[in-house]
C-alpha positions as CSV (number, residue, x, y, z in Angstrom):
1,M,0.0,0.0,0.0
2,D,1.3,3.5,-0.8
3,K,2.1,5.4,2.4
4,I,-0.5,8.1,1.8
5,E,-3.1,5.4,1.4
6,N,-2.3,4.3,5.0
7,F,-3.6,7.6,6.3
8,A,-6.7,7.9,4.1
9,C,-10.2,7.1,5.1
10,R,-11.4,4.1,3.1
11,V,-14.8,5.6,2.7
12,C,-14.2,9.3,1.9
13,G,-10.4,9.6,1.4
14,L,-9.9,12.2,4.1
15,I,-6.2,12.1,5.2
16,Q,-6.1,11.3,8.9
17,D,-3.5,12.3,11.5
18,E,-2.7,8.7,12.2
19,E,-3.1,5.5,10.2
20,P,-6.7,4.4,10.7
21,W,-5.7,0.8,10.2
22,G,-2.2,0.9,11.6
23,E,1.1,0.3,9.7
24,S,0.1,-3.3,8.9
25,G,-3.3,-2.3,7.5
26,E,-4.9,-4.8,9.9
27,D,-5.0,-3.0,13.3
28,P,-7.9,-0.4,13.3
29,N,-7.8,2.4,15.9
30,F,-11.6,2.7,16.0
31,N,-11.5,6.5,15.7
32,I,-14.3,8.3,13.8
33,C,-13.6,10.1,10.5
34,D,-14.2,13.8,10.9
35,C,-15.6,13.9,7.3
36,C,-17.9,11.0,6.7
37,G,-18.3,9.7,10.3
38,V,-17.2,6.1,9.7
39,E,-15.7,4.2,12.6
40,F,-12.5,2.7,11.5
41,G,-12.5,-1.0,12.0
42,Y,-16.2,-1.3,12.3
43,E,-18.1,0.1,9.4
44,D,-15.1,0.0,7.0
45,Y,-14.1,-3.6,7.5
46,T,-14.9,-5.0,4.1
47,K,-14.9,-3.7,0.6
48,E,-18.7,-4.2,0.5
49,S,-19.3,-2.3,3.7
50,V,-17.0,0.6,2.6
51,K,-18.8,1.0,-0.7
52,A,-22.3,0.8,1.0
53,Y,-21.3,3.4,3.6
54,R,-19.8,5.7,0.9
55,N,-22.8,5.4,-1.3
56,K,-25.2,6.2,1.6
57,W,-22.9,9.2,2.7
58,L,-22.9,10.6,-0.9
59,E,-26.6,10.1,-1.3
60,V,-27.4,12.2,1.7
61,G,-25.2,15.0,0.6
62,A,-21.7,14.1,1.8
63,N,-22.1,16.0,5.0
64,W,-19.2,16.4,7.3
65,W,-19.4,14.6,10.7
66,K,-17.5,17.4,12.4
67,L,-18.5,20.5,10.4
68,K,-15.9,22.7,12.2
69,E,-13.1,20.5,10.7
70,K,-14.3,21.1,7.1
71,P,-11.7,23.1,5.2
72,E,-13.1,26.3,3.5
73,D,-11.7,25.1,0.2
74,W,-12.9,21.5,0.5
75,D,-12.9,19.7,-2.8
76,I,-14.8,16.4,-2.6
77,K,-13.6,15.1,-5.9
78,K,-10.0,15.7,-5.0
79,Q,-10.5,14.0,-1.6
80,L,-12.2,11.0,-3.0
81,Q,-9.1,10.4,-5.1
82,N,-7.2,9.6,-1.9
83,I,-9.3,6.4,-1.3
84,P,-7.1,3.4,-1.2
85,V,-7.2,1.6,-4.5
86,N,-8.5,-1.7,-3.0
87,F,-11.5,0.2,-1.6
88,K,-12.6,2.3,-4.6
């Protein structure tokens, strides 16, 4: 896995401060993504659950979980490009 992918949310692509799934990609920290609200290690465990969560999040408007963390110049298309290849 590319290093930047280790820090990206599997659902929305937001780059996290720490690796949501650890260095190995198999040890989730169970934090919540500020953007889409997914809990790492719970709702993003399989490719199917990631895609289902992403589709639901996008369908309801891709609202930020923590609105105060949303950058003023947020570009959803650019952020979605950060999603790890195996979870697109």
